[in-house]
mmCIF file of the N, C-alpha and C atoms, coordinates in Angstrom:
data_MODEL
# 
_entry.id   MODEL 
# 
loop_
_atom_site.group_PDB 
_atom_site.id 
_atom_site.type_symbol 
_atom_site.label_atom_id 
_atom_site.label_alt_id 
_atom_site.label_comp_id 
_atom_site.label_asym_id 
_atom_site.label_entity_id 
_atom_site.label_seq_id 
_atom_site.pdbx_PDB_ins_code 
_atom_site.Cartn_x 
_atom_site.Cartn_y 
_atom_site.Cartn_z 
_atom_site.occupancy 
_atom_site.B_iso_or_equiv 
_atom_site.pdbx_formal_charge 
_atom_site.auth_seq_id 
_atom_site.auth_comp_id 
_atom_site.auth_asym_id 
_atom_site.auth_atom_id 
_atom_site.pdbx_PDB_model_num 
ATOM 1   N N  . MET A 1 1  ? 0.825   -1.213 -0.014  1.00 0.00 ? 1  MET A N  1 
ATOM 2   C CA . MET A 1 1  ? -0.019  -0.003 -0.030  1.00 0.00 ? 1  MET A CA 1 
ATOM 3   C C  . MET A 1 1  ? 0.878   1.266  0.017   1.00 0.00 ? 1  MET A C  1 
ATOM 4   N N  . SER A 1 2  ? 1.982   1.234  0.644   1.00 0.00 ? 2  SER A N  1 
ATOM 5   C CA . SER A 1 2  ? 2.851   2.351  0.705   1.00 0.00 ? 2  SER A CA 1 
ATOM 6   C C  . SER A 1 2  ? 3.478   2.668  -0.693  1.00 0.00 ? 2  SER A C  1 
ATOM 7   N N  . ARG A 1 3  ? 3.577   1.593  -1.486  1.00 0.00 ? 3  ARG A N  1 
ATOM 8   C CA . ARG A 1 3  ? 4.120   1.806  -2.859  1.00 0.00 ? 3  ARG A CA 1 
ATOM 9   C C  . ARG A 1 3  ? 3.121   2.604  -3.699  1.00 0.00 ? 3  ARG A C  1 
ATOM 10  N N  . ALA A 1 4  ? 1.845   2.323  -3.575  1.00 0.00 ? 4  ALA A N  1 
ATOM 11  C CA . ALA A 1 4  ? 0.807   3.058  -4.325  1.00 0.00 ? 4  ALA A CA 1 
ATOM 12  C C  . ALA A 1 4  ? 0.769   4.529  -3.901  1.00 0.00 ? 4  ALA A C  1 
ATOM 13  N N  . ASP A 1 5  ? 0.946   4.766  -2.591  1.00 0.00 ? 5  ASP A N  1 
ATOM 14  C CA . ASP A 1 5  ? 0.977   6.168  -2.122  1.00 0.00 ? 5  ASP A CA 1 
ATOM 15  C C  . ASP A 1 5  ? 2.228   6.884  -2.605  1.00 0.00 ? 5  ASP A C  1 
ATOM 16  N N  . ASN A 1 6  ? 3.337   6.165  -2.690  1.00 0.00 ? 6  ASN A N  1 
ATOM 17  C CA . ASN A 1 6  ? 4.555   6.783  -3.152  1.00 0.00 ? 6  ASN A CA 1 
ATOM 18  C C  . ASN A 1 6  ? 4.434   7.126  -4.664  1.00 0.00 ? 6  ASN A C  1 
ATOM 19  N N  . THR A 1 7  ? 3.840   6.276  -5.424  1.00 0.00 ? 7  THR A N  1 
ATOM 20  C CA . THR A 1 7  ? 3.623   6.526  -6.847  1.00 0.00 ? 7  THR A CA 1 
ATOM 21  C C  . THR A 1 7  ? 2.734   7.752  -7.067  1.00 0.00 ? 7  THR A C  1 
ATOM 22  N N  . TYR A 1 8  ? 1.668   7.785  -6.257  1.00 0.00 ? 8  TYR A N  1 
ATOM 23  C CA . TYR A 1 8  ? 0.746   8.930  -6.337  1.00 0.00 ? 8  TYR A CA 1 
ATOM 24  C C  . TYR A 1 8  ? 1.445   10.236 -6.007  1.00 0.00 ? 8  TYR A C  1 
ATOM 25  N N  . SER A 1 9  ? 2.253   10.205 -4.986  1.00 0.00 ? 9  SER A N  1 
ATOM 26  C CA . SER A 1 9  ? 2.968   11.416 -4.542  1.00 0.00 ? 9  SER A CA 1 
ATOM 27  C C  . SER A 1 9  ? 3.972   11.835 -5.634  1.00 0.00 ? 9  SER A C  1 
ATOM 28  N N  . ARG A 1 10 ? 4.617   10.900 -6.265  1.00 0.00 ? 10 ARG A N  1 
ATOM 29  C CA . ARG A 1 10 ? 5.558   11.226 -7.343  1.00 0.00 ? 10 ARG A CA 1 
ATOM 30  C C  . ARG A 1 10 ? 4.863   11.840 -8.547  1.00 0.00 ? 10 ARG A C  1 
ATOM 31  N N  . VAL A 1 11 ? 3.671   11.298 -8.892  1.00 0.00 ? 11 VAL A N  1 
ATOM 32  C CA . VAL A 1 11 ? 2.944   11.826 -10.028 1.00 0.00 ? 11 VAL A CA 1 
ATOM 33  C C  . VAL A 1 11 ? 2.433   13.258 -9.730  1.00 0.00 ? 11 VAL A C  1 
ATOM 34  N N  . VAL A 1 12 ? 1.941   13.458 -8.511  1.00 0.00 ? 12 VAL A N  1 
ATOM 35  C CA . VAL A 1 12 ? 1.481   14.808 -8.106  1.00 0.00 ? 12 VAL A CA 1 
ATOM 36  C C  . VAL A 1 12 ? 2.656   15.782 -8.114  1.00 0.00 ? 12 VAL A C  1 
ATOM 37  N N  . GLY A 1 13 ? 3.788   15.344 -7.567  1.00 0.00 ? 13 GLY A N  1 
ATOM 38  C CA . GLY A 1 13 ? 4.985   16.182 -7.565  1.00 0.00 ? 13 GLY A CA 1 
ATOM 39  C C  . GLY A 1 13 ? 5.464   16.551 -8.975  1.00 0.00 ? 13 GLY A C  1 
ATOM 40  N N  . ALA A 1 14 ? 5.415   15.610 -9.884  1.00 0.00 ? 14 ALA A N  1 
ATOM 41  C CA . ALA A 1 14 ? 5.779   15.878 -11.258 1.00 0.00 ? 14 ALA A CA 1 
ATOM 42  C C  . ALA A 1 14 ? 4.803   16.808 -11.950 1.00 0.00 ? 14 ALA A C  1 
ATOM 43  N N  . LEU A 1 15 ? 3.528   16.604 -11.708 1.00 0.00 ? 15 LEU A N  1 
ATOM 44  C CA . LEU A 1 15 ? 2.501   17.464 -12.307 1.00 0.00 ? 15 LEU A CA 1 
ATOM 45  C C  . LEU A 1 15 ? 2.602   18.917 -11.798 1.00 0.00 ? 15 LEU A C  1 
ATOM 46  N N  . LYS A 1 16 ? 3.086   19.094 -10.532 1.00 0.00 ? 16 LYS A N  1 
ATOM 47  C CA . LYS A 1 16 ? 3.266   20.453 -9.976  1.00 0.00 ? 16 LYS A CA 1 
ATOM 48  C C  . LYS A 1 16 ? 4.304   21.216 -10.782 1.00 0.00 ? 16 LYS A C  1 
ATOM 49  N N  . VAL A 1 17 ? 5.219   20.513 -11.419 1.00 0.00 ? 17 VAL A N  1 
ATOM 50  C CA . VAL A 1 17 ? 6.268   21.138 -12.216 1.00 0.00 ? 17 VAL A CA 1 
ATOM 51  C C  . VAL A 1 17 ? 5.845   21.223 -13.680 1.00 0.00 ? 17 VAL A C  1 
ATOM 52  N N  . VAL A 1 18 ? 5.267   20.132 -14.193 1.00 0.00 ? 18 VAL A N  1 
ATOM 53  C CA . VAL A 1 18 ? 4.998   20.033 -15.624 1.00 0.00 ? 18 VAL A CA 1 
ATOM 54  C C  . VAL A 1 18 ? 3.823   20.969 -16.044 1.00 0.00 ? 18 VAL A C  1 
ATOM 55  N N  . LEU A 1 19 ? 2.772   21.006 -15.283 1.00 0.00 ? 19 LEU A N  1 
ATOM 56  C CA . LEU A 1 19 ? 1.596   21.792 -15.684 1.00 0.00 ? 19 LEU A CA 1 
ATOM 57  C C  . LEU A 1 19 ? 1.925   23.309 -15.734 1.00 0.00 ? 19 LEU A C  1 
ATOM 58  N N  . PRO A 1 20 ? 2.578   23.924 -14.774 1.00 0.00 ? 20 PRO A N  1 
ATOM 59  C CA . PRO A 1 20 ? 2.894   25.328 -14.915 1.00 0.00 ? 20 PRO A CA 1 
ATOM 60  C C  . PRO A 1 20 ? 3.878   25.602 -16.093 1.00 0.00 ? 20 PRO A C  1 
ATOM 61  N N  . LEU A 1 21 ? 4.804   24.698 -16.317 1.00 0.00 ? 21 LEU A N  1 
ATOM 62  C CA . LEU A 1 21 ? 5.677   24.865 -17.502 1.00 0.00 ? 21 LEU A CA 1 
ATOM 63  C C  . LEU A 1 21 ? 4.899   24.753 -18.808 1.00 0.00 ? 21 LEU A C  1 
ATOM 64  N N  . ALA A 1 22 ? 3.913   23.880 -18.845 1.00 0.00 ? 22 ALA A N  1 
ATOM 65  C CA . ALA A 1 22 ? 3.104   23.795 -20.070 1.00 0.00 ? 22 ALA A CA 1 
ATOM 66  C C  . ALA A 1 22 ? 2.292   25.022 -20.245 1.00 0.00 ? 22 ALA A C  1 
ATOM 67  N N  . ALA A 1 23 ? 1.817   25.638 -19.162 1.00 0.00 ? 23 ALA A N  1 
ATOM 68  C CA . ALA A 1 23 ? 1.074   26.926 -19.287 1.00 0.00 ? 23 ALA A CA 1 
ATOM 69  C C  . ALA A 1 23 ? 1.988   27.972 -19.768 1.00 0.00 ? 23 ALA A C  1 
ATOM 70  N N  . LEU A 1 24 ? 3.201   28.074 -19.312 1.00 0.00 ? 24 LEU A N  1 
ATOM 71  C CA . LEU A 1 24 ? 4.149   29.064 -19.827 1.00 0.00 ? 24 LEU A CA 1 
ATOM 72  C C  . LEU A 1 24 ? 4.454   28.879 -21.279 1.00 0.00 ? 24 LEU A C  1 
ATOM 73  N N  . VAL A 1 25 ? 4.582   27.646 -21.687 1.00 0.00 ? 25 VAL A N  1 
ATOM 74  C CA . VAL A 1 25 ? 4.834   27.364 -23.112 1.00 0.00 ? 25 VAL A CA 1 
ATOM 75  C C  . VAL A 1 25 ? 3.622   27.831 -23.951 1.00 0.00 ? 25 VAL A C  1 
ATOM 76  N N  . LEU A 1 26 ? 2.402   27.499 -23.514 1.00 0.00 ? 26 LEU A N  1 
ATOM 77  C CA . LEU A 1 26 ? 1.232   27.952 -24.274 1.00 0.00 ? 26 LEU A CA 1 
ATOM 78  C C  . LEU A 1 26 ? 1.155   29.440 -24.348 1.00 0.00 ? 26 LEU A C  1 
ATOM 79  N N  . LEU A 1 27 ? 1.436   30.172 -23.262 1.00 0.00 ? 27 LEU A N  1 
ATOM 80  C CA . LEU A 1 27 ? 1.393   31.625 -23.320 1.00 0.00 ? 27 LEU A CA 1 
ATOM 81  C C  . LEU A 1 27 ? 2.503   32.179 -24.172 1.00 0.00 ? 27 LEU A C  1 
ATOM 82  N N  . SER A 1 28 ? 3.629   31.570 -24.176 1.00 0.00 ? 28 SER A N  1 
ATOM 83  C CA . SER A 1 28 ? 4.692   32.033 -25.029 1.00 0.00 ? 28 SER A CA 1 
ATOM 84  C C  . SER A 1 28 ? 4.376   31.860 -26.469 1.00 0.00 ? 28 SER A C  1 
ATOM 85  N N  . VAL A 1 29 ? 3.797   30.732 -26.812 1.00 0.00 ? 29 VAL A N  1 
ATOM 86  C CA . VAL A 1 29 ? 3.357   30.489 -28.200 1.00 0.00 ? 29 VAL A CA 1 
ATOM 87  C C  . VAL A 1 29 ? 2.265   31.520 -28.612 1.00 0.00 ? 29 VAL A C  1 
ATOM 88  N N  . LEU A 1 30 ? 1.396   31.795 -27.683 1.00 0.00 ? 30 LEU A N  1 
ATOM 89  C CA . LEU A 1 30 ? 0.328   32.704 -27.987 1.00 0.00 ? 30 LEU A CA 1 
ATOM 90  C C  . LEU A 1 30 ? 0.851   34.089 -28.285 1.00 0.00 ? 30 LEU A C  1 
ATOM 91  N N  . PHE A 1 31 ? 1.791   34.595 -27.486 1.00 0.00 ? 31 PHE A N  1 
ATOM 92  C CA . PHE A 1 31 ? 2.256   35.989 -27.666 1.00 0.00 ? 31 PHE A CA 1 
ATOM 93  C C  . PHE A 1 31 ? 3.396   36.085 -28.648 1.00 0.00 ? 31 PHE A C  1 
ATOM 94  N N  . LEU A 1 32 ? 4.335   35.114 -28.686 1.00 0.00 ? 32 LEU A N  1 
ATOM 95  C CA . LEU A 1 32 ? 5.452   35.236 -29.554 1.00 0.00 ? 32 LEU A CA 1 
ATOM 96  C C  . LEU A 1 32 ? 5.184   34.911 -31.023 1.00 0.00 ? 32 LEU A C  1 
ATOM 97  N N  . LEU A 1 33 ? 4.258   33.959 -31.245 1.00 0.00 ? 33 LEU A N  1 
ATOM 98  C CA . LEU A 1 33 ? 3.971   33.563 -32.594 1.00 0.00 ? 33 LEU A CA 1 
ATOM 99  C C  . LEU A 1 33 ? 2.668   34.134 -33.135 1.00 0.00 ? 33 LEU A C  1 
ATOM 100 N N  . ALA A 1 34 ? 2.066   35.059 -32.413 1.00 0.00 ? 34 ALA A N  1 
ATOM 101 C CA . ALA A 1 34 ? 0.808   35.640 -32.903 1.00 0.00 ? 34 ALA A CA 1 
ATOM 102 C C  . ALA A 1 34 ? 1.091   36.500 -34.136 1.00 0.00 ? 34 ALA A C  1 
ATOM 103 N N  . ARG A 1 35 ? 0.126   36.528 -34.990 1.00 0.00 ? 35 ARG A N  1 
ATOM 104 C CA . ARG A 1 35 ? 0.265   37.339 -36.210 1.00 0.00 ? 35 ARG A CA 1 
ATOM 105 C C  . ARG A 1 35 ? -0.042  38.786 -35.917 1.00 0.00 ? 35 ARG A C  1 
ATOM 106 N N  . GLY A 1 36 ? 0.626   39.664 -36.584 1.00 0.00 ? 36 GLY A N  1 
ATOM 107 C CA . GLY A 1 36 ? 0.342   41.085 -36.502 1.00 0.00 ? 36 GLY A CA 1 
ATOM 108 C C  . GLY A 1 36 ? -0.825  41.462 -37.386 1.00 0.00 ? 36 GLY A C  1 
ATOM 109 N N  . ARG A 1 37 ? -1.103  42.725 -37.390 1.00 0.00 ? 37 ARG A N  1 
ATOM 110 C CA . ARG A 1 37 ? -2.209  43.192 -38.298 1.00 0.00 ? 37 ARG A CA 1 
ATOM 111 C C  . ARG A 1 37 ? -1.700  43.152 -39.762 1.00 0.00 ? 37 ARG A C  1 
ATOM 112 N N  . GLU A 1 38 ? -2.464  42.502 -40.571 1.00 0.00 ? 38 GLU A N  1 
ATOM 113 C CA . GLU A 1 38 ? -2.023  42.385 -41.984 1.00 0.00 ? 38 GLU A CA 1 
ATOM 114 C C  . GLU A 1 38 ? -2.443  43.549 -42.842 1.00 0.00 ? 38 GLU A C  1 
ATOM 115 N N  . ASP A 1 39 ? -3.579  44.182 -42.437 1.00 0.00 ? 39 ASP A N  1 
ATOM 116 C CA . ASP A 1 39 ? -4.089  45.257 -43.284 1.00 0.00 ? 39 ASP A CA 1 
ATOM 117 C C  . ASP A 1 39 ? -3.364  46.570 -43.051 1.00 0.00 ? 39 ASP A C  1 
ATOM 118 N N  . GLY A 1 40 ? -2.529  46.651 -42.033 1.00 0.00 ? 40 GLY A N  1 
ATOM 119 C CA . GLY A 1 40 ? -1.768  47.875 -41.742 1.00 0.00 ? 40 GLY A CA 1 
ATOM 120 C C  . GLY A 1 40 ? -2.598  48.996 -41.171 1.00 0.00 ? 40 GLY A C  1 
ATOM 121 N N  . SER A 1 41 ? -3.838  48.747 -40.729 1.00 0.00 ? 41 SER A N  1 
ATOM 122 C CA . SER A 1 41 ? -4.606  49.766 -40.177 1.00 0.00 ? 41 SER A CA 1 
ATOM 123 C C  . SER A 1 41 ? -4.152  50.136 -38.766 1.00 0.00 ? 41 SER A C  1 
ATOM 124 N N  . GLU A 1 42 ? -4.358  51.370 -38.428 1.00 0.00 ? 42 GLU A N  1 
ATOM 125 C CA . GLU A 1 42 ? -3.974  51.800 -37.071 1.00 0.00 ? 42 GLU A CA 1 
ATOM 126 C C  . GLU A 1 42 ? -5.173  51.716 -36.125 1.00 0.00 ? 42 GLU A C  1 
ATOM 127 N N  . LEU A 1 43 ? -4.893  51.938 -34.900 1.00 0.00 ? 43 LEU A N  1 
ATOM 128 C CA . LEU A 1 43 ? -5.983  51.917 -33.936 1.00 0.00 ? 43 LEU A CA 1 
ATOM 129 C C  . LEU A 1 43 ? -6.927  53.110 -34.191 1.00 0.00 ? 43 LEU A C  1 
ATOM 130 N N  . ARG A 1 44 ? -8.196  52.864 -34.033 1.00 0.00 ? 44 ARG A N  1 
ATOM 131 C CA . ARG A 1 44 ? -9.148  53.920 -34.297 1.00 0.00 ? 44 ARG A CA 1 
ATOM 132 C C  . ARG A 1 44 ? -9.473  54.570 -32.982 1.00 0.00 ? 44 ARG A C  1 
ATOM 133 N N  . TYR A 1 45 ? -9.412  55.904 -32.989 1.00 0.00 ? 45 TYR A N  1 
ATOM 134 C CA . TYR A 1 45 ? -9.822  56.710 -31.834 1.00 0.00 ? 45 TYR A CA 1 
ATOM 135 C C  . TYR A 1 45 ? -11.044 57.505 -32.206 1.00 0.00 ? 45 TYR A C  1 
ATOM 136 N N  . SER A 1 46 ? -11.830 57.821 -31.188 1.00 0.00 ? 46 SER A N  1 
ATOM 137 C CA . SER A 1 46 ? -13.059 58.587 -31.513 1.00 0.00 ? 46 SER A CA 1 
ATOM 138 C C  . SER A 1 46 ? -12.697 60.040 -31.865 1.00 0.00 ? 46 SER A C  1 
ATOM 139 N N  . ASP A 1 47 ? -13.582 60.637 -32.602 1.00 0.00 ? 47 ASP A N  1 
ATOM 140 C CA . ASP A 1 47 ? -13.339 62.007 -33.065 1.00 0.00 ? 47 ASP A CA 1 
ATOM 141 C C  . ASP A 1 47 ? -14.092 62.983 -32.144 1.00 0.00 ? 47 ASP A C  1 
ATOM 142 N N  . VAL A 1 48 ? -13.758 62.854 -30.861 1.00 0.00 ? 48 VAL A N  1 
ATOM 143 C CA . VAL A 1 48 ? -14.387 63.731 -29.844 1.00 0.00 ? 48 VAL A CA 1 
ATOM 144 C C  . VAL A 1 48 ? -13.433 64.866 -29.532 1.00 0.00 ? 48 VAL A C  1 
ATOM 145 N N  . ASP A 1 49 ? -14.010 66.068 -29.353 1.00 0.00 ? 49 ASP A N  1 
ATOM 146 C CA . ASP A 1 49 ? -13.172 67.191 -29.009 1.00 0.00 ? 49 ASP A CA 1 
ATOM 147 C C  . ASP A 1 49 ? -12.903 67.145 -27.477 1.00 0.00 ? 49 ASP A C  1 
ATOM 148 N N  . LEU A 1 50 ? -11.688 66.776 -27.157 1.00 0.00 ? 50 LEU A N  1 
ATOM 149 C CA . LEU A 1 50 ? -11.335 66.561 -25.748 1.00 0.00 ? 50 LEU A CA 1 
ATOM 150 C C  . LEU A 1 50 ? -11.362 67.882 -24.975 1.00 0.00 ? 50 LEU A C  1 
ATOM 151 N N  . GLU A 1 51 ? -11.017 68.960 -25.601 1.00 0.00 ? 51 GLU A N  1 
ATOM 152 C CA . GLU A 1 51 ? -11.030 70.250 -24.908 1.00 0.00 ? 51 GLU A CA 1 
ATOM 153 C C  . GLU A 1 51 ? -12.435 70.608 -24.491 1.00 0.00 ? 51 GLU A C  1 
ATOM 154 N N  . ALA A 1 52 ? -13.417 70.328 -25.307 1.00 0.00 ? 52 ALA A N  1 
ATOM 155 C CA . ALA A 1 52 ? -14.778 70.631 -24.977 1.00 0.00 ? 52 ALA A CA 1 
ATOM 156 C C  . ALA A 1 52 ? -15.288 69.722 -23.837 1.00 0.00 ? 52 ALA A C  1 
ATOM 157 N N  . LEU A 1 53 ? -14.849 68.494 -23.844 1.00 0.00 ? 53 LEU A N  1 
ATOM 158 C CA . LEU A 1 53 ? -15.291 67.562 -22.772 1.00 0.00 ? 53 LEU A CA 1 
ATOM 159 C C  . LEU A 1 53 ? -14.643 67.971 -21.446 1.00 0.00 ? 53 LEU A C  1 
ATOM 160 N N  . LEU A 1 54 ? -13.418 68.504 -21.467 1.00 0.00 ? 54 LEU A N  1 
ATOM 161 C CA . LEU A 1 54 ? -12.788 68.926 -20.224 1.00 0.00 ? 54 LEU A CA 1 
ATOM 162 C C  . LEU A 1 54 ? -13.429 70.208 -19.676 1.00 0.00 ? 54 LEU A C  1 
ATOM 163 N N  . LYS A 1 55 ? -13.923 71.066 -20.518 1.00 0.00 ? 55 LYS A N  1 
ATOM 164 C CA . LYS A 1 55 ? -14.534 72.305 -20.054 1.00 0.00 ? 55 LYS A CA 1 
ATOM 165 C C  . LYS A 1 55 ? -15.888 72.037 -19.461 1.00 0.00 ? 55 LYS A C  1 
ATOM 166 N N  . GLU A 1 56 ? -16.728 71.183 -20.067 1.00 0.00 ? 56 GLU A N  1 
ATOM 167 C CA . GLU A 1 56 ? -18.058 70.937 -19.665 1.00 0.00 ? 56 GLU A CA 1 
ATOM 168 C C  . GLU A 1 56 ? -18.276 69.409 -19.437 1.00 0.00 ? 56 GLU A C  1 
ATOM 169 N N  . PRO A 1 57 ? -17.857 68.858 -18.302 1.00 0.00 ? 57 PRO A N  1 
ATOM 170 C CA . PRO A 1 57 ? -18.087 67.417 -18.065 1.00 0.00 ? 57 PRO A CA 1 
ATOM 171 C C  . PRO A 1 57 ? -19.606 67.150 -17.874 1.00 0.00 ? 57 PRO A C  1 
ATOM 172 N N  . ARG A 1 58 ? -20.045 66.071 -18.407 1.00 0.00 ? 58 ARG A N  1 
ATOM 173 C CA . ARG A 1 58 ? -21.463 65.738 -18.276 1.00 0.00 ? 58 ARG A CA 1 
ATOM 174 C C  . ARG A 1 58 ? -21.624 64.218 -18.358 1.00 0.00 ? 58 ARG A C  1 
ATOM 175 N N  . MET A 1 59 ? -22.755 63.751 -17.904 1.00 0.00 ? 59 MET A N  1 
ATOM 176 C CA . MET A 1 59 ? -23.104 62.334 -18.011 1.00 0.00 ? 59 MET A CA 1 
ATOM 177 C C  . MET A 1 59 ? -24.064 62.118 -19.151 1.00 0.00 ? 59 MET A C  1 
ATOM 178 N N  . THR A 1 60 ? -23.904 60.980 -19.866 1.00 0.00 ? 60 THR A N  1 
ATOM 179 C CA . THR A 1 60 ? -24.763 60.704 -20.950 1.00 0.00 ? 60 THR A CA 1 
ATOM 180 C C  . THR A 1 60 ? -25.626 59.494 -20.605 1.00 0.00 ? 60 THR A C  1 
ATOM 181 N N  . ALA A 1 61 ? -26.962 59.680 -20.627 1.00 0.00 ? 61 ALA A N  1 
ATOM 182 C CA . ALA A 1 61 ? -27.926 58.618 -20.419 1.00 0.00 ? 61 ALA A CA 1 
ATOM 183 C C  . ALA A 1 61 ? -27.683 57.856 -19.114 1.00 0.00 ? 61 ALA A C  1 
ATOM 184 N N  . PRO A 1 62 ? -27.743 58.545 -17.929 1.00 0.00 ? 62 PRO A N  1 
ATOM 185 C CA . PRO A 1 62 ? -27.579 57.870 -16.671 1.00 0.00 ? 62 PRO A CA 1 
ATOM 186 C C  . PRO A 1 62 ? -28.774 56.932 -16.364 1.00 0.00 ? 62 PRO A C  1 
ATOM 187 N N  . THR A 1 63 ? -28.498 55.875 -15.654 1.00 0.00 ? 63 THR A N  1 
ATOM 188 C CA . THR A 1 63 ? -29.596 55.006 -15.179 1.00 0.00 ? 63 THR A CA 1 
ATOM 189 C C  . THR A 1 63 ? -29.524 54.905 -13.705 1.00 0.00 ? 63 THR A C  1 
ATOM 190 N N  . TYR A 1 64 ? -30.696 54.881 -13.059 1.00 0.00 ? 64 TYR A N  1 
ATOM 191 C CA . TYR A 1 64 ? -30.739 54.858 -11.593 1.00 0.00 ? 64 TYR A CA 1 
ATOM 192 C C  . TYR A 1 64 ? -31.360 53.532 -11.179 1.00 0.00 ? 64 TYR A C  1 
ATOM 193 N N  . THR A 1 65 ? -30.803 52.907 -10.196 1.00 0.00 ? 65 THR A N  1 
ATOM 194 C CA . THR A 1 65 ? -31.338 51.641 -9.679  1.00 0.00 ? 65 THR A CA 1 
ATOM 195 C C  . THR A 1 65 ? -31.385 51.720 -8.161  1.00 0.00 ? 65 THR A C  1 
ATOM 196 N N  . GLY A 1 66 ? -32.278 50.968 -7.585  1.00 0.00 ? 66 GLY A N  1 
ATOM 197 C CA . GLY A 1 66 ? -32.387 50.944 -6.152  1.00 0.00 ? 66 GLY A CA 1 
ATOM 198 C C  . GLY A 1 66 ? -33.381 49.937 -5.682  1.00 0.00 ? 66 GLY A C  1 
ATOM 199 N N  . VAL A 1 67 ? -33.480 49.796 -4.354  1.00 0.00 ? 67 VAL A N  1 
ATOM 200 C CA . VAL A 1 67 ? -34.384 48.753 -3.826  1.00 0.00 ? 67 VAL A CA 1 
ATOM 201 C C  . VAL A 1 67 ? -35.488 49.394 -2.975  1.00 0.00 ? 67 VAL A C  1 
ATOM 202 N N  . THR A 1 68 ? -35.419 50.699 -2.682  1.00 0.00 ? 68 THR A N  1 
ATOM 203 C CA . THR A 1 68 ? -36.442 51.338 -1.876  1.00 0.00 ? 68 THR A CA 1 
ATOM 204 C C  . THR A 1 68 ? -37.587 51.841 -2.740  1.00 0.00 ? 68 THR A C  1 
ATOM 205 N N  . ARG A 1 69 ? -38.726 52.133 -2.127  1.00 0.00 ? 69 ARG A N  1 
ATOM 206 C CA . ARG A 1 69 ? -39.883 52.594 -2.892  1.00 0.00 ? 69 ARG A CA 1 
ATOM 207 C C  . ARG A 1 69 ? -39.730 54.040 -3.297  1.00 0.00 ? 69 ARG A C  1 
# 
């Protein structure tokens, strides 16, 4: 019976090392081998006048929620 426990402990110990390393490999593949933008388009920003927003801050379409009557 102690042999089965020892095998289980060894498998768990090995998985503690192997699984995080596998996760690092997957993340590395995801970020290092990812394709870039092929169309060459840049990030789109909104055409909002920031100076006007800074002078007159306002809320757009607020919603109110509550539990009292």
